[in-house]
N, C-alpha and C positions, 0 to 999 in steps of 0.2 A: 742823354748820350747813348749811342748804340753799344751793345754789350759784347759783340763778337769783334775783337780787335786782332788783326793779323800782324803778328810781331815780325821782327826782322828774320828770325829763324823760320817763321812760317813762309815768308816770301821766298827764302831759299828753297823751301820744300816745294813751292810752286814750280820751280825749275826742274823738278824731277821728271816732268812730262813734256818739257819744251824741246821738240825735235821736229825734223822735217816730216817724218812719217810716224804717226802716233800709235801705230799698231805693231811695228817691228824694228824700230831704230832706238839704239841706246841714247839716252839723254846726254847732252854735252856737259851740262852743269849738274853735278851729282853728289849727293851725300850718301855714302854707302850705308845700307842697312846694317852692316857689320858694326859700324861705329855710331849709328844713330838708333833711335827708339829704345834708349837705355833707361829712361825714366818716365814717370807719369807726365811730367811737364812736357817732355819731347813728344809723347803720344798726343797730348792736347795741341801742341803746335802743329803736328801733322794733321790732326782733325780739322783745325782751322784752315789749313791749306786746302782741304777738300771742300769746306764751306766756301772758300774764296772763288770757286768756280761760279757760284751764283752771282757774285758781284762784278765779274769780268765785263768789260765793255762789249765783249763778243756774245754775252748772254743777257742777263737781266740788268746789267749796268747801263746798257744802251740799245743794242741791236734788237732785242725782243720787244721793244716798245715802239711800234710803228714801222720799223724798218723791215720786218719780216712778213708783213701782211697778215698777221695773226688775227686782226680785228675782222677780217673777211667782210661780211655784209653790214657790219656795224658802222663802218666809216671808211673813208678813202684817203690815200696819201696824196698830198697836194704838190707833188713833184713828179717828174718823169724819170724813167730808167731804173732798172734793177729789180730785185725781188720785192721791194716795197710796193711796186705797182704791177707785180706779176709779169714783168718783162725779164725773164730769167734765162741765164745761160748756165751751163754745167760748171763754169769756172767762177760763178758769182762769189765775190769775196765775203759777203755776209754769211752765206751758207757754208762756205769752206771754213771760215774761222769758227763758226758755231760748232760744226762737226769736230774740229780739232780741240776746241775748248772743253767740250764735254768728255771727249776721250782722254784729255789730259787729267780731268778730274777723276775719271774712272781709274786711270793709272795711279794717281795719288792714293785713291781709296784702296786699290789692290795692295800697294806697298804697306799701307797702314794695317790692313787686315792680315797680311802675311807676317807682320811683326807684332801683332797685338799682345802676344803672350810673353814678350821678351822682358819687360821690366818687372821688378817686384813691386806690387802695389795692391791697394784694396780691390778685391775681386768685384765688388758691386760697381765701383767706378770704372773698372775695365769693361764690364758688361755694357755700361752706358756708352762709352766711346765706341765699342764695337757695333752696338745697335745703330748709332747715328751714322757711322761710316758705311755700314751695310745698307741702310736705307738710302743715303745720299747716292751711293753707287747705283742702286736700283732706280732711283728717281732720274738720274742722268740717262740711264738706258731707256726709261719711259719717254723722255723727251725725244731721244733719237729714234726709237722704233715707231713712235707715233707719227713722226714727221718724215722719216726716210723709209719705213717698211723694213725689209730684210737688212740686217746689219751684222757686222762681226761681233760676236760675244766673247770679249776678252776678259778672262777671270784671273789672270796672273800678270804681274807687273813685267815691264820690259827690262830684261837683264843683259841682252846681247844684241848687237846689230845683225847677227846672223840668224836670228829667229825666223822660222818659216812664216810665210804669209798666212793670214787667217781668212777663210771663206765666210760668206754671210750665213747667218743662222736664220731660218724661217721666222717671220714675225711672231707667229703663234708660240713658238718655243721661247722666244725672247720674253714675251709677255708672261709665260708660265714661270720663267726664271724670276722675273721681276716680282711676281705675286708671291712666290715662295720666299724670296729674300725679305720682302716687306713684312710678311707674316712673322718671320723669325725675328726681325728687328723690333716689331711691336711689343714683343715680350721683354725686350732689353731696355728700351728707352724709358725715361721718366714721365710721369703725368705732368701735364702743362702747369698745374697749380704748384707743383714743386719747383719747376723751372722759373716761373713768374713772368716770363715774357715770351714773345712769339718768334724770336730769331733763332732759337734752337729747335731741333727736331724733338717733338713730344709724342706721347702715345696718341693723343687726339689727332695730331698732324698725320701720323702714319695711318691711323684708321681711316681718316678722310681721304687720303691719297690712294689707299687701297680701294675704297669705294669708286674713286674716279677711274682707277686702272680697270676695275671690273666692268664699268660702263663702256670703256674703250673696247674691251674684249667682247662685250655683248653686241656691239655694233660693228659697222664696216671697218676693216675688211675681214676681221676674224669671225664675226657673227656667231659667237658661242653664247646663245641666249640663256644658257644655264647660269651665266655670270650675273644676271639680273638679281637672282636670289642672293648671291654673295654681296653684290653692291648694296642691297637693302640691309643685309645683316651688318656690314661694316659701318654704314652711315648711322644705323640705329645705335651702335655702340657709342658713337660720339654723342648722340642725343641723350641716351640713357645715362651717360656719365654725370649729367647735371652740372657739368663744369662750364657749359656754354649757353649763351643767350644772345639775341640780337640787341645791339645798341639801340636805344629808343629813337635816336636820330640818325638817319641814313648818311647825311652829309658829314656828321661828326666822325663817322668811321674814317673818312679820308682826311679830315682836318687833323685827326690824331696822328696819322702817318706823317704829316707835314711838321707836326710839333713834337715828335719824339714821345708821344703818349702811347703806352701799351694798353690795349684792351683785349686781354686774352679770352674774354668771353666770346667776342665776335671774331677777332683776328687770330686765327689759329696758327698760321705759319707765314712769316714775312722774310723777305730778303733785306738784310741789314745794310744800310749805307751810312757813311760817316764822313763829315767834312765836305770839302769843295774841290777835291782832287789837286789841291795845292799842297806842297810839302809842309808839314808832315801828315796832313789830313787827306789822304789820297784814296780813300775807299768810298768815293761818292758815286752817284748814279745820275741818270737823266730822265727818269719817268716823268717828272713834272715839266721838264724842258721839252721833251718830244711831244707830249700831249699838252693840253691846256690852250689858252687863248694867245695867239701871236701878239707879243708885246710891241708897242710902238711908242718911242720916246722914252721917258723915264721908267726905270725898273724898280724904283723905290717902293711902290705899292704892289705892282703886279708881279714882279720878279721876271727873270729871263725865261721866256718860253717861245719855242720856234713854231708851235702850233702846226705840226706836220699833218695831223689827222683832222678831218672834218667829218661830221656826222652824216647820216643818211636820212632820207625822207621817211622811209618805212619805219625806222626805229623811232623817230620823233613822233610819228602818227600813232605808233602802237601804245604809247602812254595814254591812259585815260585822263580826262579832265580831273584835276585835283591830285594827280600822282606827283609827289614832290621830287621824285628822282629825275624827272625829265629835264628840268632846267638846271639841275646840278650836273647831270651827265652830258648834256648838250648845252653848252654855254649860250645864254640868251643875249650876249653882248660881244662887242669887239672892243679893242683898246686903241684910243687915239690920243697921242701925246700924254700917255699915262692915265687917261680918263676912260672909264667904262662907258661905252655908248651902246644903247639898246640896238639889237639886230632883230628885225621883224620876223615873225614866225613864217611868213611867206618865203623866206630865204632858208628853207630847211636843209638844203644841200650844202650850205655855206656857213653853217654854224660850227664852231670849233668843238671838237671832243673835249669835254671838261673833265670833271671828277678829280683830277690830280692838279689842284690849283696851288701854285707856288706862293700866292699872296698870303697864305697862312703860315709860311715859314718865317723864321726870325728875320728881322731887318738886318741887312748886311749879307746874310747867307743866301738870300733869294736873288741877290744881284749877280751871282756867279752862274755860269751855264751848268755847272755840276752841283749836285746838292745831296743832302742827307735824307731826303724824303724816301721813306721805305716803300717797298712794293710788296703787295700781298700775293701769296701763292695759294692760300686756302682761307676762306671765310666761312663762318657758321651758316650763313645764308646759302652758300653753295652746298653744304652738307644737307640742309633741309630740302633743297631742290633735287639733289641726287636721290635722297630717300623717296621723295614723292614720285619721281620718275620711275624708279625701280618698283616701288609698291604698286603704282598704277599699271605697269606692264604685267605684273604678276596677278593682281587682284581687281583691276579696274578702280574706279573712284571709291576710296574708303575714307572713313572718318580720320584716320591717321594721315593720309595723304593731304586731305583738305586742311587739317590742322597745321601741317608743316608749311603749306603754301599760304595759308591765311596769316600766319605770323609775319611773313615777308610782305604780304599785301597790306596788312594793317599798318605796319610801319611806313610803307610807301605813302599812305594817306594820312600820316601824322598821328596815328593812334598808337596806343600801347600794343606791342606785338602780341601780348597775352591779355585778353580782356580783363579789366579791373573790376572787382565786385565790391571793393571797399577802399577807403583812403589808403594810399600806398606811399609811405614816407620814403623819400629817396635821399634826404639829407636833414640833419638836425644840428643845432648848436645850443646846448644848454649851458648858459653862463653860470659858473660856479664861483660866485663872489665870496662865499663863506671861506672856501679854501684858497682864495687868492689866485685862481686859475682862470685863464681866458677861455677855457673850454676847447672842445675839439669838434669841428664839423666833419661828420662822417657820411660817406655814401658807399655805393658798391665798389668804387675804385680805390678807396683808401681813406686816410685821415688827413685833414687839413688844419694845421695848428696856427693859432694866432701867435706867431713867434717873431714877427718882424715889426720893428718900430712900435712895440706895445707900450702903452702907458696905462696907469691906473689912476682914476679920479672918481671920487664920490661912489666907490663900490662898483664901478663899471670898467671893464676892459674896453679899450678901443685900439684898433690897429687893422692889419690886413694879413691875409695868408699869402705865401709865395706861390701857391697854386689854388685852383678852385674847381669844383665840379662844373663841367661845361653845361650841364642841364640847367644851371641857374640862368642861362641866357636863351634857353630853347624857345623857338618860335612856332614849331609845327605841332604842338600838342598842348592840351590844357594842363595848367599847374597852379598851385596855390603856395604863397609864402605868408606865414603868420608868426606873431610873437607879441611881446609885451614891452611897453616903455613907460617911464615915469620921469618927469622933470619939472622944475620951476624956472629954469634958465630962459632968458628972453633972447639969446643969441641964435643965429642960424646954426643948426646942428644936423648932423647926418645920422640916420638910424642904421641904414645898411645900403649896400649897392655893389655894383661891379664896375670895373674901369679897365680899359685897355691901356697898355703901356705906350701906345702910339697916338693916343688922342685923349684929351681931357674929358671928353663927353661921350665916348663910345661905351654904351652899356645902360644900366638903369640905376636909379637911386630913390630911396625913400627918405624924405627930408622933413624935419621940423623947422618951419619958417619962424622968423622973429615975431610974427603976428600970433603965433600959437596954433596955426593951421598946419596940416600935414599934406605934403605933395608927393605923388609918385610920378616920376619922369623917365621916359625911355628916349634915347637919342642915338643917332647914327654916327655922330662924331662932329667935332668942331662946333658944338652948340646947336646942331640941327635937331631940334626936338621932333619926334615922330608921334609921341603920345604923352599927354600930361593930364593928370586928374588931381584935384585938390579938395580938401574939406573947406567949407566956408570959414571966413575969419570970425564969424559969430560963434563957432565951436572952438573955444579956447582950450587946447589940450596940454598946455604947460601949467596945469593947476596943481601939480604935485600928486595927483591921483594915478593909480596904475591903470593904463588903458591897453586894450587889446586891438591890434591892427591885423588886417587880412587883405592881401592883394591877390586877385584872381586874374588869370589870363585865359581867355577862351578863344582859340583861333577860328572856331566855327560860328561865332556870333557876328553876323553881318559880313560884308564883303572884306573887311580888313581885320576882323576879329575885334575883341573888346577887352579893355582893362577895367577892372572894378576895384575900388578901394572901400573897405568896410571898417568902421571904427566901432568898437564895443558891441558888435553884432547887430546894431540897429541903424547906424548912419552909413548910408551907401551912396557912392558916387561913381559914375562910369564915364568912359571916353572911348572913342573909336580906337581901333588897334594900331599896330605898328608893323613896319616892314622889317627887312633884314637889318641887322646891326652893322652891316658893312664888312670891309675887309680887315678891320683891325683885329689883332690877335694878342695873345699873352695876357689875357685879362686876369685880374685878381679880385677876390671877393673881400670886401671891407665891412667892418661892423663898428658902429660908434665913431666913424670917421669917414672922410672922403679922400680917396687917393687921387691926387692930381698928377698925371703923367706929363712931364715936360722934359724931353730929351732923355738923358740917362738918369735924371733925378726923379725920385718919387716923393712927393711932398704930401704929408698928412695934414688935413685941415678940417674945419667944422667938427671938432671933437665933441662927443656927447658928454653932457654934464647932467648926470642923473642916473637912471637905472634902465638896463635892457636885459631881457631874459627870455628863455624858452623859445628860441627860433626853430621853426621847422618848415620844410619844403615837401610838398607831397602832390601826387596825382590824384584827382578826385575820382570816385567810382564812375564807371560808364553806364549810362541809363540802358536798360534792356532794349535790345534791338536798335541801338543808336547808330551803329556803324553803317549797316546796310551794304557793306562791301565784301562780306565773306562769300567765298565761292560755294556753289552748290549746283546740282542738276546737270553735271557734265556726263558725257559718255566717256568710255575709255579712250576713244580716238580723239575727241575734242579736248579732253584734259591733257593728252600728250601734246597737242598743238599749242595749248595754252602754256605748258611748261617750256616748250621750245622757244616761244617768244619771251616768256618771263625770264629765262636765263639771260637773254640779251638785255632786257630792261634792267635787271639787277646786277649783272656781272660784266656789262659792256666795258671794253678797253682794259680788261684784266688778263688778256692774252689767252682766253679760253674758247673764243667763238669758232675759229677755224677747226679746232679739234672736235667741237660739238657737231658742226656741219659734216665733217668727215665721217664720224661714226653714224650719223643719221642718214648718210648717203645722198645729201641734197646740196652739196657745196656748189656745183656748177649751176644748178637751178636757182639758188639764192643769189649768186653773183649776177645773173642776168637781170635781176630786179633793179640793180644799180644802173644798168644800161638803160632800162626803161625810164628810170627817174631822171637821168640826164637828158633824155630825149624830150621830156616834158619841161624841165626847169632850165636847162642850160645846154641846148643841143650842139653848140659850137665849142664848149669848154673841153679842154684837153684832159680834164680829170676823169672823163669817162673811160680812158684807156685802162685805168686801174681795174675796172670791171670787165671791159672787153677782152683784156689779155688773159683772164682766168679761164682755163679750159680743163678738161678731164685730167691732163697730165699734172696739173698744179695741185691735185689732191695731195700728192707727195712731192717733196723736194728731190732734185736729182742727187745721186751720189756724187760728191765733188770730183771733178776731173782730176785734180791733183792726187787724190787718194787712189783713184783707179789707175793712174799712171804708175804709182808706186806699188800697187797691189793688183796684179792682173786677174786675181780670183774674184774681184768685185764686179757683179753684174749691175748694169744701169737700170733704173726704174722705167716704167712704162712712159713712152712718149718723149724720152730725153735722148 
């Protein structure tokens, strides 16, 4: 469940900024600061109201996912009319509401900061609230100045309808204010490891967004190149904190958002969503609905997705062969009557923007158009890319820049982001039969206890955990599972395995057959085996002796990879590899039993009768020079070109591309590429208008006509 819950009082606080004119009109619904902000609890309610700006349908709840054209050259919106296809008018409702929403959030932050010292409370807690509010206000200004240019800088809350109009502040001064505020906030907020999840502003989040702000200032239109040094410094602070690392699996990063799994090593700052927008669970968003594959027919597996954005040919082609991100970010299939149907690579302009797949959400929840799928504002990979870009600008290609980029690149090709030089255990389960404990499976994310449906027989625990490390199903890197077993029982017994709650056979299992042989099976679901390897029946392993087993998965051995089963270090059996485990989610890890998922009931069967012990899962060392993918030999200019494309490959559909093109000064040039692509692949398709409509004036949005009508001091942007 999401941890930022907007209470009824917080919703009232949201009304503090609801007015026709967000810069000089008194709100109609008002809680007077004289009678509010009296307690620590009320300060927290007020802070939640500031956070609520992020989940609004006018911001990250809906509009900023596809409807604002922020993907730029990464993809195109498959409808006509409006800012989503750069067919913009100064009264565009999306632009007008976004402007209003962020100024409402700024007003709420101003109110909170003006009253921060009112209640008697712990001073350290007061500092944290102040830091988060101060940073959020600066972040809202960052979105506004980055997209509108010169804007009014309003640092006091609205108190009277007779307040004078506020003129625009030059963008450079707004950026300088943002930077000052964020640097002050960084000293006040908590480290992310003390918060424990990515929905709150942390020290790492502030440091990373400061680096982003500095890069915006270093590029167009401010062009203060001294800020490259600052960008490098702040990105390096995040790296040097040692609190962050890339998730070994790129796609798992986004599966985690769908499944409410926090990974604060990779995901530094997220927008929290909760529920399906049906009372009382009304804090839902639409990231997975607006992006993803257009559903057709049943939503039971795929979930509701409107598939508004489709990818571009250049982005698809920019991925090298073997880059696992390509078919995750640009879906290689369509959906027909609920079934995934492959879409050929020749149709590169008409593959849906993927990444945010609702099929990984819980059953039931994914069938609503609104969902609790979180949206990321800052990932660690972005920090690495920002560091490399700033470092390269200052020093040319360096070992540090290559290291940052190679971590991202290695993961993209299914390798450990950091080269492994020895066996690296990522999970272990040491069964403590002496103390009568089922043991604890531990990995970097936490502990997974055998606490559900646990039984004890013949000195061995059997059961399953309510959660499990996702790495136990990883397909894109080598891993090893090993342990010990002993039995004389002749029945079918399960040693270990994973199971989805939506299918009886989605996952893998290691089984002792009635014949005394051991089988390792991997399946996509509904009994569809994709790999199976067994010891021969002549090797009777139910002899009461202690035997060692080892299962190895090597994705690089052959076209499909290879599964190898080794018994007692000498008996070795292999089979061709496996494909994806399918769309099934919510797997559990079981030991000494098999978890059969049938509807809402989880039935335990094939209980182990004997002894199991000392399970561990690890990544084997990487042979010297095995990867062959590390970057080297670039010039300063060619490495910058690589980084510009790599940011799209890694961060596509995360709302950052247009801002990148703006600061690099090549927005119009890049949008023309889409025109050329349509001329080749679909010369008569109306989708080309998305790219044709983009001109120099679209670098910035227009100042909303409504605001200029209310405030005659506002000048319009170029071309509008």
